[in-house]
Backbone bond lengths (Angstrom), bond angles and torsions (degrees), N, CA, C in turn:
res aa  C-N    CA-C-N  psi(-1)  N-CA   C-N-CA  omega(-1)  CA-C   N-CA-C  phi
1 M - - - 1.460 - - 1.515 109.88 -
2 T 1.322 116.84 136.13 1.454 121.80 174.20 1.522 109.73 -61.97
3 D 1.319 116.82 148.51 1.460 120.86 -178.71 1.530 111.55 -58.82
4 L 1.340 115.76 145.23 1.460 122.96 177.20 1.524 108.46 -129.43
5 L 1.326 115.83 122.80 1.465 122.83 -178.14 1.520 108.60 -126.57
6 T 1.338 116.28 135.35 1.462 119.79 175.00 1.520 109.73 -116.44
7 I 1.331 115.85 148.77 1.466 122.25 -177.81 1.521 108.71 -123.85
8 T 1.336 115.59 127.32 1.462 121.37 176.91 1.516 108.96 -122.93
9 L 1.319 116.67 109.19 1.456 121.48 -179.76 1.523 112.23 -78.27
10 N 1.325 116.23 -30.06 1.465 120.49 -172.08 1.527 110.84 -132.35
11 P 1.341 117.29 65.51 1.470 119.85 -179.40 1.519 111.63 -61.29
12 T 1.320 114.89 162.98 1.452 119.64 179.41 1.517 110.36 -145.49
13 L 1.310 115.53 149.60 1.454 121.06 168.45 1.515 106.52 -87.33
14 D 1.326 117.11 107.24 1.460 122.05 -176.80 1.520 110.28 -84.61
15 L 1.325 116.42 113.43 1.455 122.38 175.58 1.521 108.69 -104.59
16 S 1.322 117.39 134.75 1.464 120.17 177.85 1.519 109.62 -134.98
17 A 1.337 115.40 142.57 1.460 121.19 -178.13 1.521 108.64 -156.56
18 T 1.330 116.16 173.70 1.461 121.04 176.43 1.525 109.27 -125.31
19 T 1.341 115.28 159.77 1.454 121.85 175.26 1.516 108.09 -145.55
20 G 1.328 116.11 164.83 1.455 119.56 -176.99 1.515 113.02 -62.43
21 H 1.347 116.24 -54.16 1.463 122.08 179.16 1.520 108.46 -147.63
22 V 1.318 116.80 141.35 1.460 121.89 175.37 1.522 107.92 -95.44
23 V 1.332 116.23 110.11 1.459 122.05 179.75 1.517 108.04 -135.84
24 A 1.340 115.29 155.80 1.463 120.65 -179.11 1.525 110.70 -82.97
25 G 1.343 115.02 149.79 1.453 120.92 168.20 1.509 116.33 87.95
26 T 1.310 118.90 4.03 1.462 119.78 178.97 1.516 109.25 -139.65
27 K 1.325 116.33 160.23 1.448 119.61 177.22 1.529 109.85 -69.16
28 L 1.307 115.68 133.14 1.467 120.98 178.68 1.515 108.00 -104.11
29 R 1.315 116.74 112.47 1.462 121.72 -178.96 1.529 108.81 -82.93
30 L 1.317 115.28 119.05 1.458 120.85 -179.77 1.519 109.83 -96.45
31 D 1.337 115.39 153.45 1.459 118.78 171.80 1.528 109.32 -78.18
32 E 1.317 117.38 -176.46 1.463 121.56 -177.77 1.528 109.60 -61.62
33 P 1.342 117.88 121.32 1.468 119.20 -177.45 1.520 111.97 -77.85
34 T 1.313 115.16 154.16 1.462 121.05 168.86 1.520 107.33 -101.81
35 A 1.327 116.23 149.00 1.457 121.81 -178.63 1.523 109.02 -124.52
36 E 1.333 116.02 130.25 1.450 121.40 178.69 1.526 109.07 -139.33
37 P 1.328 117.53 150.84 1.467 119.42 175.71 1.516 110.21 -71.87
38 G 1.319 117.52 134.46 1.454 120.76 -176.26 1.510 112.85 -133.70
39 G 1.318 114.42 -179.10 1.456 122.11 -172.39 1.515 107.26 113.37
40 G 1.331 116.31 143.78 1.459 121.08 -170.37 1.517 115.62 -48.30
41 G 1.338 116.96 -58.56 1.452 120.14 -175.49 1.520 113.11 -65.05
42 I 1.330 117.23 -36.67 1.460 120.80 177.20 1.518 109.72 -63.71
43 N 1.332 117.15 -44.51 1.456 120.33 178.11 1.525 111.60 -62.29
44 V 1.326 117.05 -39.57 1.457 120.32 178.12 1.521 110.47 -61.19
45 A 1.331 116.98 -45.21 1.463 120.80 179.83 1.524 111.33 -65.02
46 R 1.331 117.49 -40.80 1.466 121.03 178.43 1.521 110.90 -64.21
47 A 1.332 116.87 -42.37 1.457 119.94 179.99 1.531 110.75 -67.66
48 A 1.332 117.34 -38.21 1.467 120.20 176.77 1.524 110.27 -60.83
49 Q 1.327 116.59 -38.08 1.463 121.29 177.10 1.533 110.26 -63.74
50 A 1.338 116.88 -42.35 1.467 120.78 178.26 1.521 111.91 -64.11
51 L 1.328 116.86 -26.71 1.460 122.13 179.64 1.524 112.66 -85.74
52 G 1.329 116.97 3.99 1.453 120.69 177.64 1.508 114.59 92.07
53 G 1.326 117.57 7.90 1.459 121.55 178.25 1.509 110.43 -106.17
54 Q 1.314 115.45 -171.43 1.460 119.59 177.44 1.518 110.07 -145.12
55 A 1.303 115.09 131.49 1.457 121.96 175.35 1.513 108.55 -126.42
56 R 1.302 116.62 150.63 1.460 121.39 172.28 1.522 107.55 -98.65
57 A 1.314 116.01 128.87 1.460 121.21 -176.45 1.518 110.49 -101.76
58 V 1.329 116.21 127.48 1.454 122.09 169.77 1.527 106.84 -101.42
59 A 1.316 116.71 123.82 1.463 120.45 -177.59 1.515 110.11 -134.99
60 A 1.332 116.02 137.83 1.458 122.32 176.68 1.520 108.16 -88.77
61 L 1.344 117.02 113.67 1.456 121.26 -172.44 1.520 111.14 -129.97
62 G 1.346 115.54 144.98 1.457 120.07 178.58 1.515 112.32 -151.15
63 G 1.331 117.04 153.07 1.456 122.78 173.41 1.523 113.77 71.72
64 T 1.329 115.42 -168.69 1.467 120.75 -177.80 1.533 111.48 -70.08
65 T 1.332 116.48 -34.06 1.462 118.33 177.07 1.522 110.47 -66.90
66 G 1.326 115.95 -40.93 1.454 119.73 176.58 1.519 111.71 -61.42
67 A 1.339 116.77 -38.82 1.461 120.68 178.58 1.527 110.73 -64.80
68 R 1.324 116.71 -37.49 1.467 119.74 178.78 1.531 110.64 -68.92
69 I 1.340 116.73 -40.88 1.465 119.88 176.53 1.524 109.99 -60.16
70 R 1.329 115.47 -44.12 1.465 119.64 179.79 1.529 111.06 -60.63
71 H 1.311 116.87 -43.54 1.462 120.51 -179.96 1.523 110.83 -60.92
72 L 1.332 117.17 -43.63 1.465 120.67 -179.30 1.530 111.53 -64.67
73 I 1.327 116.51 -39.23 1.459 119.91 179.57 1.521 110.61 -67.21
74 E 1.313 116.54 -47.71 1.460 119.98 -177.26 1.526 111.26 -66.65
75 A 1.331 117.53 -32.15 1.462 120.64 177.90 1.528 111.70 -66.50
76 S 1.334 116.38 -25.60 1.469 120.31 179.10 1.524 112.62 -81.18
77 G 1.331 116.62 -8.69 1.458 120.03 -179.36 1.514 113.89 86.20
78 L 1.320 117.24 7.30 1.461 120.82 -179.34 1.527 110.05 -80.17
79 P 1.342 118.96 127.44 1.469 120.32 177.12 1.521 110.94 -62.18
80 L 1.321 116.71 128.24 1.457 121.93 -174.45 1.516 110.72 -129.73
81 A 1.340 115.87 134.51 1.459 122.43 171.12 1.524 106.75 -117.77
82 V 1.325 117.38 119.54 1.460 121.67 -174.91 1.522 110.62 -94.00
83 F 1.333 116.27 131.15 1.460 122.70 167.26 1.524 105.50 -101.79
84 R 1.318 116.59 111.70 1.460 120.81 -169.33 1.531 112.13 -78.87
85 L 1.330 114.13 135.39 1.460 122.18 175.65 1.522 109.73 -115.81
86 A 1.330 115.58 151.94 1.461 120.14 177.44 1.526 111.03 -78.39
87 E 1.333 116.59 -32.32 1.459 120.80 -176.30 1.525 111.61 -88.22
88 E 1.332 114.49 163.90 1.464 122.31 -176.08 1.522 111.64 -73.38
89 S 1.327 116.73 135.67 1.457 121.54 172.83 1.524 109.61 -68.01
90 R 1.314 116.18 161.27 1.461 120.74 -173.70 1.534 112.09 -91.07
91 Q 1.339 114.21 169.51 1.458 122.50 172.79 1.520 108.74 -126.57
92 S 1.328 115.81 156.49 1.459 120.66 172.74 1.525 108.10 -135.16
93 L 1.324 115.62 158.17 1.460 120.61 -176.84 1.526 109.33 -134.28
94 A 1.339 115.49 127.78 1.463 121.39 174.27 1.520 108.13 -114.93
95 V 1.337 116.70 123.71 1.465 122.01 -177.32 1.518 109.34 -120.70
96 I 1.316 116.47 128.08 1.462 121.63 177.12 1.532 108.98 -102.01
97 D 1.324 115.09 127.63 1.463 122.30 174.41 1.534 107.09 -80.85
98 R 1.338 116.83 112.44 1.465 119.66 -176.63 1.519 111.87 -65.73
99 G 1.327 116.84 -26.31 1.456 119.42 -178.85 1.517 113.23 -70.32
100 T 1.326 116.61 -38.48 1.466 120.95 -176.30 1.527 113.21 -108.92
101 G 1.331 116.04 -18.48 1.468 119.49 -175.45 1.509 113.37 81.36
102 Q 1.346 117.06 0.03 1.455 120.10 -178.59 1.530 110.70 -78.19
103 Q 1.332 114.33 150.48 1.454 120.49 -179.06 1.526 109.95 -113.19
104 Y 1.330 116.13 136.40 1.458 122.61 178.68 1.523 107.74 -117.13
105 R 1.342 116.30 129.99 1.462 120.74 -174.62 1.528 109.82 -120.19
106 F 1.330 116.53 126.56 1.453 123.24 -179.41 1.523 107.90 -117.48
107 V 1.328 116.73 120.60 1.463 121.46 -171.66 1.527 109.65 -125.71
108 M 1.331 117.07 126.11 1.461 122.84 178.45 1.534 110.42 -80.38
109 P 1.358 117.93 158.84 1.470 119.91 -176.36 1.518 114.50 -74.56
110 G 1.315 118.67 -31.11 1.464 120.80 -177.93 1.517 112.07 100.77
111 P 1.344 117.37 169.62 1.472 121.81 -177.06 1.518 112.11 -71.55
112 H 1.331 115.70 155.81 1.463 121.10 179.45 1.523 109.98 -85.90
113 W 1.344 115.58 135.95 1.461 121.96 -179.97 1.527 110.35 -102.63
114 S 1.331 116.25 145.14 1.462 121.41 172.31 1.525 108.98 -92.69
115 A 1.336 116.13 162.80 1.462 120.76 177.46 1.529 110.88 -61.13
116 Q 1.314 116.87 -35.76 1.465 120.70 179.41 1.528 110.94 -65.16
117 T 1.339 116.61 -41.14 1.466 119.90 179.29 1.523 111.05 -64.27
118 V 1.335 116.75 -40.66 1.464 120.79 177.65 1.525 110.38 -60.74
119 A 1.325 116.71 -45.37 1.464 120.98 -179.46 1.530 110.93 -63.21
120 E 1.333 116.51 -39.75 1.466 120.14 178.82 1.525 111.09 -64.10
121 L 1.331 117.03 -39.58 1.459 119.90 179.00 1.522 111.30 -65.84
122 L 1.327 117.68 -43.67 1.467 120.58 179.74 1.528 110.71 -59.53
123 T 1.319 116.94 -41.65 1.465 120.42 177.90 1.523 110.56 -64.07
124 R 1.322 116.29 -43.58 1.469 121.35 179.30 1.526 110.69 -61.37
125 L 1.335 117.22 -44.57 1.463 120.60 -178.28 1.522 111.56 -67.19
126 A 1.329 116.72 -40.39 1.469 120.02 178.06 1.518 110.66 -60.63
127 D 1.330 117.10 -40.53 1.463 121.37 177.94 1.525 110.86 -65.91
128 D 1.335 116.76 -42.43 1.459 120.93 179.77 1.526 111.27 -60.82
129 V 1.318 116.45 -47.22 1.461 120.59 -176.28 1.525 110.83 -69.19
130 R 1.335 117.29 -32.77 1.461 120.63 177.58 1.526 111.65 -59.73
131 R 1.330 116.16 -31.41 1.459 120.72 -179.16 1.522 112.94 -83.97
132 M 1.319 117.79 -6.07 1.457 121.95 179.63 1.530 110.68 -85.69
133 G 1.305 115.98 168.97 1.452 120.62 -179.73 1.510 112.35 -70.80
134 P 1.340 117.33 163.69 1.470 120.92 178.12 1.524 110.63 -63.35
135 G 1.323 114.86 140.72 1.463 119.63 -179.56 1.511 113.66 73.63
136 A 1.335 117.50 20.72 1.466 120.90 179.84 1.526 110.37 -56.23
137 V 1.332 115.29 147.50 1.464 121.34 177.53 1.532 107.88 -100.30
138 V 1.321 116.31 124.04 1.460 122.55 -179.40 1.525 108.03 -121.10
139 V 1.315 116.48 129.87 1.463 121.91 -178.16 1.524 109.60 -113.51
140 L 1.325 115.99 121.39 1.465 122.54 170.75 1.519 106.43 -106.48
141 S 1.331 116.21 109.23 1.458 119.51 -172.45 1.514 110.94 -136.52
142 G 1.330 115.18 138.85 1.461 120.97 176.22 1.513 112.51 111.76
143 S 1.319 114.79 177.71 1.456 120.54 -177.42 1.522 110.80 -76.31
144 Q 1.326 114.79 162.91 1.458 121.15 175.71 1.528 109.19 -102.22
145 P 1.328 117.82 133.76 1.462 120.26 179.27 1.524 111.12 -73.39
146 P 1.311 117.86 165.92 1.469 121.06 177.98 1.531 110.81 -57.32
147 G 1.330 115.32 139.64 1.462 120.40 177.87 1.513 113.85 100.80
148 I 1.329 117.80 -19.87 1.463 120.82 175.63 1.524 107.92 -93.85
149 G 1.316 116.51 121.65 1.454 121.06 -174.62 1.515 113.59 -75.97
150 P 1.331 116.76 163.95 1.467 120.93 -178.06 1.524 113.63 -65.28
151 E 1.329 117.86 -14.01 1.457 121.35 -179.63 1.530 112.61 -81.15
152 F 1.339 118.44 -2.41 1.467 119.80 -173.47 1.532 113.56 -58.03
153 P 1.349 120.70 -47.60 1.465 118.44 -179.69 1.530 113.04 -58.04
154 Q 1.328 117.20 -37.88 1.466 119.86 177.88 1.527 111.09 -69.41
155 A 1.332 116.63 -39.04 1.461 119.71 177.68 1.519 110.55 -62.59
156 L 1.330 116.64 -39.25 1.460 120.56 178.16 1.525 110.45 -66.84
157 A 1.327 117.23 -45.83 1.467 120.67 179.80 1.525 111.28 -58.42
158 E 1.321 116.07 -38.51 1.460 120.47 179.92 1.531 111.67 -67.46
159 R 1.337 116.77 -31.66 1.461 120.89 -177.62 1.535 112.85 -81.86
160 I 1.340 117.87 -19.50 1.472 120.29 -176.62 1.534 110.54 -127.25
161 P 1.334 118.47 58.09 1.469 120.50 -175.41 1.523 113.54 -64.52
162 Q 1.331 117.73 -20.80 1.458 121.06 -178.24 1.526 112.86 -78.76
163 A 1.331 117.76 -11.04 1.460 121.74 -176.54 1.527 110.61 -100.07
164 R 1.329 114.98 160.73 1.465 121.19 171.22 1.526 106.71 -97.30
165 L 1.313 115.96 104.09 1.458 122.41 -173.81 1.525 110.68 -92.14
166 I 1.336 115.67 124.80 1.463 122.44 173.05 1.518 107.39 -103.76
167 V 1.321 116.98 125.95 1.467 121.26 -179.90 1.524 109.13 -116.57
168 D 1.323 115.61 127.62 1.463 122.66 174.85 1.521 106.32 -133.66
169 T 1.326 115.71 88.40 1.451 121.36 -175.80 1.523 109.58 -128.25
170 S 1.307 116.99 -169.40 1.460 120.06 -174.65 1.517 110.03 -150.04
171 G 1.324 116.25 -179.33 1.455 122.10 173.69 1.515 113.82 61.48
172 E 1.333 115.31 -142.54 1.459 120.59 -174.80 1.518 112.63 -67.65
173 A 1.332 117.72 -28.78 1.466 119.83 177.68 1.523 110.69 -64.44
174 L 1.331 116.91 -42.09 1.467 120.99 177.02 1.521 110.38 -66.70
175 R 1.312 117.25 -44.03 1.466 120.33 -179.36 1.527 110.95 -62.17
176 R 1.316 117.12 -38.74 1.470 120.76 179.08 1.540 110.19 -62.43
177 L 1.326 117.31 -42.90 1.464 120.62 179.14 1.522 111.68 -60.57
178 V 1.330 115.69 -39.86 1.464 120.46 -175.51 1.526 112.21 -79.97
179 E 1.324 116.86 -40.40 1.463 119.93 -171.77 1.523 113.77 -93.55
180 A 1.331 118.03 -17.12 1.467 121.01 179.07 1.524 110.11 -136.55
181 P 1.345 117.06 61.57 1.466 119.83 -176.91 1.530 111.95 -67.08
182 L 1.335 114.69 150.11 1.458 121.75 177.25 1.520 108.63 -123.26
183 A 1.319 116.62 124.77 1.459 120.56 -176.12 1.517 112.26 -60.90
184 T 1.317 116.77 -32.31 1.472 120.80 -177.52 1.523 112.84 -92.88
185 A 1.317 117.71 2.05 1.465 120.51 -175.72 1.526 110.36 -146.83
186 K 1.334 115.53 54.95 1.457 118.88 -179.84 1.529 109.92 -115.95
187 P 1.327 117.61 149.18 1.461 120.11 177.04 1.523 111.23 -70.58
188 Y 1.320 115.54 157.37 1.461 120.60 173.41 1.528 109.57 -72.59
189 V 1.342 115.83 -42.66 1.469 121.66 177.01 1.519 108.76 -129.56
190 L 1.324 116.36 133.65 1.461 122.51 172.19 1.516 107.69 -118.85
191 R 1.338 116.08 125.58 1.466 120.47 178.55 1.517 110.00 -117.54
192 M 1.327 115.37 143.80 1.466 120.16 174.42 1.516 109.68 -147.68
193 D 1.333 116.61 159.49 1.461 119.37 179.32 1.529 110.23 -87.18
194 R 1.306 115.41 177.87 1.474 119.94 -173.27 1.525 111.65 -64.13
195 G 1.336 116.54 -44.31 1.464 119.22 -179.63 1.515 111.92 -61.34
196 E 1.330 116.55 -41.81 1.463 120.86 179.42 1.522 111.21 -65.29
197 S 1.332 117.26 -43.10 1.460 119.85 -178.25 1.525 111.11 -67.10
198 E 1.318 117.63 -38.87 1.469 119.74 179.40 1.527 111.03 -70.23
199 D 1.330 116.71 -34.92 1.458 120.04 176.55 1.531 110.70 -63.93
200 L 1.327 116.38 -43.98 1.460 119.92 -179.45 1.522 111.86 -71.78
201 A 1.332 116.65 -33.99 1.462 119.82 177.48 1.532 111.18 -70.70
202 G 1.327 116.96 -28.10 1.464 121.04 -178.81 1.505 113.52 84.96
203 H 1.325 116.93 10.64 1.463 121.11 179.78 1.529 108.96 -164.36
204 P 1.334 118.07 163.74 1.466 119.97 179.06 1.531 111.27 -64.03
205 L 1.325 114.71 151.74 1.466 122.20 172.99 1.519 105.79 -116.24
206 P 1.332 117.21 86.87 1.464 120.73 -166.18 1.524 115.58 -72.34
207 D 1.327 118.14 -18.55 1.455 119.10 -177.58 1.525 110.30 -148.87
208 A 1.331 114.89 178.50 1.466 120.06 -176.58 1.526 111.81 -64.20
209 V 1.322 117.10 -33.01 1.465 120.22 179.34 1.524 110.46 -63.61
210 A 1.335 116.29 -44.52 1.468 120.23 179.30 1.524 110.74 -63.78
211 S 1.331 116.79 -40.90 1.460 119.91 178.42 1.523 111.09 -65.29
212 A 1.323 116.61 -41.90 1.467 120.42 179.37 1.525 110.99 -64.92
213 D 1.337 116.65 -39.22 1.467 119.98 177.83 1.523 110.53 -60.78
214 F 1.333 116.07 -45.76 1.459 119.80 -178.78 1.523 110.88 -67.10
215 A 1.326 116.76 -45.28 1.462 120.98 -178.83 1.524 111.19 -62.09
216 Q 1.324 117.10 -45.65 1.467 119.52 -179.05 1.527 111.02 -68.46
217 G 1.322 116.31 -31.74 1.457 119.25 175.07 1.512 111.86 -62.49
218 L 1.335 116.75 -38.23 1.463 120.44 177.34 1.527 111.09 -66.02
219 V 1.334 116.53 -41.26 1.464 119.71 178.00 1.527 110.28 -60.35
220 R 1.306 116.83 -46.33 1.465 121.02 -176.95 1.528 112.33 -72.14
221 A 1.340 116.18 -16.79 1.467 120.24 174.43 1.524 111.87 -87.15
222 G 1.341 116.86 -1.19 1.453 120.49 176.99 1.516 115.19 87.32
223 V 1.331 117.20 16.93 1.464 120.43 -178.59 1.526 111.17 -72.68
224 A 1.323 117.51 -41.69 1.462 123.44 -179.88 1.518 108.10 -161.48
225 D 1.325 116.76 164.49 1.464 120.56 176.00 1.522 111.56 -74.95
226 C 1.325 116.03 -26.94 1.463 122.30 -178.68 1.516 107.73 -145.46
227 V 1.324 117.46 135.73 1.466 121.65 177.66 1.523 108.56 -123.89
228 V 1.331 115.71 132.12 1.458 122.44 179.01 1.522 108.53 -117.99
229 L 1.327 116.18 127.23 1.459 121.65 178.75 1.519 108.95 -117.10
230 A 1.322 116.70 121.83 1.460 121.29 176.67 1.525 109.29 -76.88
231 R 1.344 115.35 144.17 1.463 121.30 178.15 1.531 110.81 -126.32
232 G 1.340 116.08 33.96 1.458 119.81 177.42 1.516 112.05 62.83
233 A 1.336 115.88 -132.14 1.461 120.90 -177.96 1.520 112.77 -64.83
234 E 1.330 117.54 -14.03 1.464 121.15 178.37 1.519 112.85 -83.93
235 G 1.330 118.03 -1.27 1.453 120.33 179.29 1.514 112.80 94.26
236 S 1.335 116.10 -145.72 1.466 121.17 -176.06 1.522 110.74 -139.07
237 V 1.325 114.37 150.32 1.470 122.69 175.45 1.521 108.04 -109.26
238 L 1.320 116.63 135.96 1.464 122.95 177.63 1.518 108.84 -123.08
239 A 1.331 116.14 133.25 1.463 120.13 179.18 1.523 110.71 -134.46
240 T 1.315 115.25 138.75 1.459 123.00 169.15 1.527 106.48 -119.67
241 W 1.338 116.48 -167.45 1.471 119.13 179.31 1.529 111.01 -60.71
242 T 1.338 116.67 -34.45 1.468 120.55 -174.80 1.522 113.91 -115.47
243 D 1.329 118.70 -23.97 1.465 121.61 -172.43 1.523 112.11 -105.01
244 R 1.337 115.11 146.82 1.461 123.24 176.62 1.531 106.82 -139.68
245 L 1.335 117.02 108.03 1.454 121.69 -174.11 1.522 110.76 -125.01
246 H 1.331 115.12 147.53 1.464 121.38 176.28 1.519 107.91 -131.07
247 C 1.333 117.31 122.27 1.461 121.68 177.63 1.521 109.06 -108.58
248 T 1.335 116.17 123.13 1.458 122.81 -178.98 1.513 110.04 -104.65
249 P 1.339 118.61 128.47 1.470 121.00 178.50 1.524 110.62 -85.92
250 P 1.333 117.19 164.14 1.463 119.66 171.32 1.514 110.48 -74.63
251 Q 1.318 116.72 161.84 1.458 120.23 173.92 1.523 109.03 -71.60
252 V 1.323 116.29 135.51 1.468 121.40 179.71 1.522 109.03 -133.43
253 P 1.328 117.81 154.61 1.471 119.96 173.96 1.522 109.77 -69.11
254 V 1.321 116.68 126.13 1.457 121.23 -174.04 1.524 110.17 -92.99
255 S 1.336 115.37 123.91 1.459 121.64 175.14 1.522 110.97 -106.28
256 S 1.348 117.21 -45.95 1.463 122.03 179.94 1.519 108.95 -157.58
257 A 1.339 115.58 138.98 1.462 120.24 179.47 1.523 112.61 -89.94
258 V 1.333 117.36 -4.57 1.461 120.73 -176.32 1.531 110.14 -62.70
259 G 1.329 116.69 126.87 1.452 121.13 175.28 1.511 115.60 87.03
260 A 1.332 118.53 -0.93 1.463 119.74 -178.25 1.527 111.25 -63.97
261 G 1.326 117.06 -42.55 1.462 120.12 178.88 1.515 112.07 -64.90
262 D 1.336 116.94 -40.22 1.462 120.42 178.03 1.523 111.02 -65.22
263 S 1.325 116.86 -37.71 1.459 120.02 178.31 1.525 110.75 -67.06
264 F 1.337 116.20 -36.81 1.470 118.80 174.90 1.527 110.29 -59.06
265 V 1.318 116.14 -48.60 1.466 120.08 -179.11 1.524 110.27 -61.21
266 A 1.330 117.55 -37.50 1.465 120.67 178.65 1.520 111.04 -61.15
267 G 1.329 116.86 -46.29 1.455 120.01 179.07 1.513 111.93 -63.43
268 L 1.322 116.31 -43.49 1.461 121.28 178.94 1.526 110.53 -61.35
269 A 1.347 116.16 -49.12 1.463 120.92 -176.55 1.521 111.68 -66.26
270 L 1.328 116.86 -40.31 1.459 120.77 -178.78 1.525 110.33 -64.38
271 A 1.327 117.42 -43.45 1.464 120.41 178.54 1.529 110.62 -64.32
272 M 1.332 117.45 -39.53 1.460 120.33 176.59 1.522 110.88 -62.48
273 A 1.349 116.88 -43.01 1.460 120.72 179.71 1.522 111.49 -64.29
274 R 1.330 116.36 -25.31 1.463 121.56 177.76 1.533 111.84 -89.45
275 S 1.337 116.30 6.48 1.470 122.80 178.92 1.524 112.26 62.92
276 Q 1.335 117.24 31.37 1.457 120.95 175.87 1.529 109.77 -84.07
277 P 1.335 117.87 154.54 1.469 120.70 178.09 1.527 111.16 -61.05
278 M 1.327 115.82 156.20 1.458 119.91 -178.45 1.522 111.95 -63.95
279 T 1.327 118.39 -25.99 1.463 120.52 175.36 1.525 109.96 -61.16
280 E 1.335 116.61 -44.51 1.457 120.89 179.09 1.527 111.31 -70.77
281 A 1.316 116.61 -34.23 1.462 120.28 177.38 1.527 110.20 -64.15
282 L 1.321 116.78 -42.97 1.458 121.67 178.22 1.524 110.72 -63.01
283 T 1.325 116.94 -40.21 1.459 121.18 -179.40 1.519 111.53 -67.52
284 L 1.334 117.42 -45.54 1.462 120.09 179.72 1.525 110.79 -63.64
285 G 1.324 116.85 -40.34 1.454 119.63 177.11 1.517 112.36 -61.97
286 T 1.324 116.53 -41.84 1.467 121.20 -179.66 1.517 111.37 -64.88
287 A 1.337 116.98 -42.66 1.459 120.70 179.14 1.530 110.71 -65.61
288 A 1.329 117.36 -39.20 1.458 120.86 179.24 1.521 111.45 -65.53
289 A 1.337 116.98 -40.22 1.466 120.30 177.96 1.522 110.92 -64.18
290 A 1.327 116.81 -44.03 1.470 120.77 179.62 1.521 110.75 -63.29
291 A 1.334 116.89 -41.03 1.462 120.75 179.67 1.525 111.60 -63.58
292 T 1.329 117.04 -35.32 1.466 120.82 179.16 1.518 111.60 -67.81
293 M 1.326 117.23 -32.97 1.467 120.32 177.73 1.527 111.54 -60.84
294 M 1.336 117.04 -22.58 1.455 121.51 -176.41 1.522 113.05 -84.86
295 T 1.351 118.04 -13.96 1.461 120.98 -174.60 1.530 110.74 -96.59
296 P 1.329 117.95 150.14 1.470 120.36 -175.50 1.518 112.90 -79.25
297 G 1.337 115.88 158.01 1.458 122.71 172.20 1.504 113.41 54.75
298 T 1.331 115.51 -128.31 1.462 120.96 -178.04 1.525 111.92 -99.92
299 E 1.323 117.51 11.11 1.470 120.21 177.84 1.526 109.66 -66.89
300 L 1.331 116.02 142.19 1.457 120.85 -179.34 1.525 110.29 -94.31
301 C 1.332 116.12 -164.94 1.459 120.18 -175.41 1.527 111.85 -69.06
302 R 1.320 115.05 154.04 1.459 122.28 173.04 1.521 108.13 -106.78
303 G 1.331 115.47 135.83 1.454 120.11 -175.98 1.510 113.36 -56.74
304 S 1.335 117.68 -37.60 1.469 120.95 -178.97 1.523 111.19 -65.88
305 D 1.343 116.75 -38.27 1.473 120.23 177.95 1.527 110.44 -66.91
306 V 1.333 116.43 -42.31 1.465 120.11 -179.62 1.525 110.26 -61.71
307 A 1.336 117.37 -44.17 1.464 121.21 179.90 1.528 111.03 -60.66
308 R 1.334 116.89 -37.44 1.459 121.44 -179.50 1.527 111.70 -72.43
309 L 1.333 117.02 -35.11 1.466 120.88 -176.47 1.530 113.05 -84.84
310 L 1.325 116.73 -19.22 1.462 120.53 -171.83 1.524 112.09 -56.13
311 G 1.312 116.75 -45.80 1.466 119.97 -178.50 1.512 113.76 -73.97
312 K 1.332 116.96 -7.94 1.470 120.73 -179.50 1.532 112.23 -99.13
313 C 1.326 116.28 0.64 1.472 121.03 176.46 1.529 108.10 -90.98
314 H 1.313 116.23 134.64 1.465 120.37 -174.73 1.522 111.18 -118.56
315 V 1.330 116.16 128.21 1.456 121.84 177.62 1.502 110.37 -102.80
316 D 1.326 116.30 129.17 1.460 122.52 177.11 1.506 109.63 -124.08
317 V 1.318 116.42 149.99 1.457 122.01 172.73 1.525 107.67 -79.73
318 V 1.329 116.30 128.80 1.464 121.13 179.73 1.527 108.47 -86.14
319 P 1.327 117.73 126.48 1.487 119.35 -179.01 1.521 111.94 -67.44
């Protein structure tokens, strides 16, 4: 298998718990929380491990929270390379209201980065990828902490041209990739969720055809070689210069949506690292996302669920 590396700029200690009812103005007594390491790239690496693959996770960690995240990752057997920060890593909290079944998610911004720290990380990542095999798959996933500019994904792409870079980011970093593409610094795959794609398109994308039109337009504008747009329960659309595919998952009982997008990226990246066709990569990603919807709190996909759902995912060519 080709090397697979994930990058998490803004890791988090994911705490999840339940309470009777979420109401304002009173103390909310939570049950015993569960704690898991979180952040886009870490979740991708964990999900890849659940799918029977292996990824090495690079994570920027600092303080006592960072030490706890590191302990949880290493206890899971996931290979971890730490980029040390002086400031404290962040925490997030997901609370489920037992009365309604609704989930409330509270996410901290993360530590502030200096320009020097950003430059040091880019140098470190370029060195890491240089030591990997040809055609290595590198995943940059998750939010960017304060101090890292929107140009970071392009700067990374420019530093690792030999790798196939998958970017799943948000906010100004995503907008910069779409609105100011660089031919010499573009990701191999760009993924975004439905809300992000409709915001960037400036109008609703009511069906798979509309999503495929927008995604393929981005490819032809030089944004990425491949663009994947999530459509929630309808699955995901993938477009290249010539291909337009839509993978639909089976209906599953939904417990929590946390981590579904990261699990999709894990399936996609793992299949790419195994040199499987993009049709199979899209299918594995879709099955992994659906399987994650079935697990509680911040738990990711289970390999047995993914194996069961894989044959129930259907890929169609979008006209």
